N, C-alpha and C positions, 0 to 999 in steps of 0.2 A: 343810552339804551345801552351802546357793552363798552361805556366810563362804567358808567353808574357799576353794574355787573362787575367789573373788572376792582372797584375802592371796593363793594361786594367784600367779590374772595376774599382782599387780601387781608379786609379786615376779621374777619372771620382764621382764614392761617393766623395770621398775628396775634389772635385775641388765642391762641387751641396754643401758639408754640409757646405761650407766655403762661398762660393758666399748666403747662408741664415741666415747665420748666421750676414752678412756688408747687410743684406737688411732692415730687425730691423733697424737697425744706420738709414737708408740712410730718410726711410720709416717715419722715429720721427723728420725727420729732415727735411723735405718734409710739414708732417704736422705740424710743427711751426715756419718755416716760412709763410703758407699760411695760419696757422689760431689764430697766435699768437706774430705774431715780430711787429705788429700794435701794438695789443693792450698792450704788453708786455712796449712796449717804448724800448728796445733792442735790435739787434737782437741773435741768439741761441746761437754764442758762448760764447759772458757777462753770461747770461741761464745760460748754461751748466760750467758754469765759477764761482758761487756763489759755488761751494764743486771742492772735493776733490774725485777719485772715494768710500774709504770709504767710505762718506759720505752719497757718495747720491745710492753706495750700502745699510748702516744702514737705509738710509728713509724710499730707497726700502721696508729694509726687514720686515720693522715695521711698510708700508701698510697705508702709512703721508704720498707720493708723490702730487699728488691732494692735500694735505696743504699748501706745500711744495714747491708746485705751485703759487701756492695764493696767502703765504706772500713772495713771489720772485714781482710777480705779479694782485697789489688788484684789474687792473682792474679785470682780469677775478675772477670767477665765476666756483666751485669742476665741478656746475650743467655743465659749458662749456664744461667740457676732460670727454667724450666719454673715455668708461671703453676699449673698444679695443684701445684705441691710447696708453692706460696707458704704458706699455711692451719697443712702441718701441718710445714714447719721452724720456722716464729711456734707455733705450737703447744708443741714440742720448748722453744723459746729464749728462752717463758716459765715453762715449769714448771720448765726448769732454773734459770730467773735467780738470778742471785749474791743474794739475799733468800726464796730461799727457802725455803732445806732441803735442796733434795735437790739429788741428786748424778745424772748420770747412771751408764753401763754402759761408755762410751767412749772 
């Protein structure tokens, strides 16, 4: 009985953590659609496909995500991108990069 409870608890923890990880990408997609699709003149799929996952990771690690965003979308100013959104939009961009094999629905 203890083993069953332990397995159930482990399954619950893994399920919640997996949902949390995907939530930031989903939130990033929603933010892109709501705030940046029109000013960028492209959908999220085209935006994310501008770089590979390694390139997106390097841009983020170097602290240049906002600068790269503005380079891709010149109609957007760095001040338009809230700091609290950066991680979510990065997760979205990384998950749907040109080498990821994933296609977003936006």
